[in-house]
C-alpha positions in Angstrom: 9.5 -16.9 5.1 7.8 -13.6 5.2 4.1 -13.2 4.3 2.2 -10.1 3.6 -1.5 -9.4 4.0 -3.0 -6.2 2.7 -6.4 -4.9 3.8 -7.7 -1.8 2.1 -11.0 0.0 2.7 -11.7 1.9 -0.4 -14.9 3.6 -1.5 -14.8 6.2 -4.3 -18.0 8.1 -3.9 -18.5 11.9 -3.8 -18.9 12.0 0.0 -15.9 9.8 0.8 -12.8 11.8 1.8 -10.2 9.2 2.6 -8.7 5.8 1.7 -7.4 3.6 4.5 -4.9 0.8 3.8 -3.5 -1.6 6.4 -0.5 -3.8 5.3 0.7 -6.5 7.7 4.1 -8.0 7.3 4.8 -11.4 9.0 8.4 -11.3 10.1 8.9 -14.7 11.9 12.7 -14.4 12.0 12.3 -10.9 13.4 14.7 -9.3 11.0 14.9 -5.6 11.3 15.9 -3.2 8.5 14.0 -4.8 5.6 12.5 -2.2 3.3 9.1 -2.3 1.8 6.9 0.2 0.0 3.1 0.4 0.0 1.8 2.1 -3.1 -1.8 3.3 -3.5 -2.5 4.0 -7.1 -5.6 5.9 -8.4 -7.1 5.3 -11.8 -9.7 7.0 -13.9 -12.7 5.3 -15.5 -10.6 4.4 -18.5 -8.0 2.7 -16.2 -5.4 5.4 -16.8 -3.2 6.1 -13.8 -4.0 9.5 -12.3 -1.5 9.4 -9.4 0.1 7.1 -6.9 1.0 7.7 -3.3 4.3 6.0 -2.2 4.7 5.0 1.4 8.1 3.5 2.2 8.8 1.8 5.6 11.4 -0.3 7.2 10.7 -3.4 9.4 11.5 -3.6 13.1 12.5 -6.8 14.9 8.8 -7.4 15.7 7.2 -10.7 14.7 4.5 -8.7 12.9 4.8 -5.2 11.4 1.7 -3.2 10.6 1.9 -0.2 8.2 -1.2 1.9 8.2 -1.7 4.4 5.3 -4.5 7.0 5.3 -4.9 9.1 2.3 -7.1 12.1 2.6 -6.2 14.0 -0.6 -8.1 11.9 -3.1 -7.5 12.9 -6.7 -10.4 14.2 -8.8 -12.0 11.7 -11.2 -10.6 8.7 -9.4 -12.8 5.7 -10.3 -10.6 2.8 -9.1 -7.8 2.3 -6.5 -5.2 -0.4 -6.4 -2.8 -1.2 -3.6 0.6 -2.8 -4.0 3.3 -3.8 -1.7 6.8 -3.7 -3.3 10.0 -5.2 -1.9 12.1 -2.5 -3.6 12.4 -0.5 -6.8 15.8 -2.1 -7.8 14.3 -5.5 -8.6 10.7 -4.2 -9.2 9.4 -7.2 -7.3 5.7 -6.8 -6.4 5.0 -8.8 -3.3 1.2 -8.4 -3.3 -1.6 -6.5 -5.0 
């Protein structure tokens, strides 16, 4: 069974210019070709979605797959960031948040 760990470093202060996300997919059966999407969503102070950055990737036959996402174009008025890993958009199955 696959497991997913997501580590995000997020600080929304005026002097911060980037968000860094590291998603690690455990792939014990070493199956290549599985598709995942890391979504980094930015919200304003009223919890309204401002924008989301979509970062699709496909697994390799490695036992562990690491997807690093660095976002440098932070939206104005962003007050909160949420990170999700989705299996696909057909089933809309969120794997982690």
